[in-house]
N, C-alpha and C positions, 0 to 999 in steps of 0.2 A: 484522324487525330488533329485537332485544331490547337496549334501551339501559339499561345498569345504571350508576348513579352510582358514581364512583370512591370506593372505600372509604378512609376516613380512619383513620390510625393511632390506636390507643387513647390513646397518649401525648399526641397533640394534643387529643383530647377531654378528657382528664384535666387538661391545662393550662388549658383554658377553664373547666372546673368549678372549678378552684382559684382562678382570677381572680374568678369570680362568687360564690365561697363567702363573701366578706367582706360583711357588711351595709352598711358605709359605701360600698363600691364599687357595690353594687346601688342604693343611694340616689342616688349620683352619676349612674349610668347613667340611672335613671328621670328625674331632674331634667334632665339634659342632653337626653334624648330628647323632653322636653316643649317644648324651646325651638325656636322657628321661626327659620330662617335669615333675617336675620343676627344674631339675638339670642343669640349664644353668650355664655357667662358666664366671667368671670375667677375666679382662685383666691379673691380676697377675697369676691366675691358667693357663690361656692359654699360657702365656710367659714361665712359669715354665715347662709345659708339652712339649712345642715345642722347648725349649732351645733358645728362641729369646727374645730380649729386650722388655720391656713393651711399649716404644714409637713405636717400629716397629709394634708390635701387634695392637696398637691403629690406626696406619696409615692404616694397612691392613683391619682392621674392618671398617674403614670409607669407603674404596673403596667397600667392600662387602655390607655395608649398603646402599650406594648410588646406587648400582646395584639392590637393593631390595632383596638380598639373605639372609641377616642377620638382626636381630632386637635386640635392647638392651632394658633392663628393669631395672629401678633403684630399687635396693634392699638394703635398709640401706644406707651406704655411697658409695657403689659401683654399677656400672652398670654390669649386667650379660647378656650374649649374647647367642642367639640361632638362629637356621635356621628358617626363616619365614615359616609359613604354606603355602603350595602351591608353594613355591619358586622352589623346585627341579622339580616339574611337569612343571612349566613354562619354566625353563631352558632346560629341556629335549625336550620340544616342539620346542623351538627356535633352538636348536642344530640339532634336527632331520630334520627340514625343510631345512637345508643346503644340506643334502644328498638326498632329495626327489625332483626330477625333472620329471614331467610328460611329455608326448609327446607334449603337448601344451605350456609347459613352456620353456622359452629360456632366457639365460643371454647373453647380448652382449652390445656393446657400440653403442648407437643410432646414434652417429656421424660417425660411420664406419660400414656400412652394411657388412654382412658376405661375400657378393660377392667380396668385396675388399681385403679380407684376403687371402693370398697365402701361 
């Protein structure tokens, strides 16, 4: 029985690369991934540690939340953020599929067969 992982659309992979392409978002992910539960961080703490404004942190967190990488939890008057469980594994799988092409896999433009490429 040959189990083949479900192929992910290239658009989904590209969206993840787009999210990870920003240095501030990468720093946020690294910082949040170093936190042990229940030590999630609020926007103020993230802004202070990264030397970035609070509005900028909020905008970056929204992008990370929309991508399913980060989650917020209301604690008192503030939301505290942490990396979602399983998010790093899913992201690694998406990224690793970009570099895995078997002999039977092929990426091309269906409107232009390989025979036309010179």
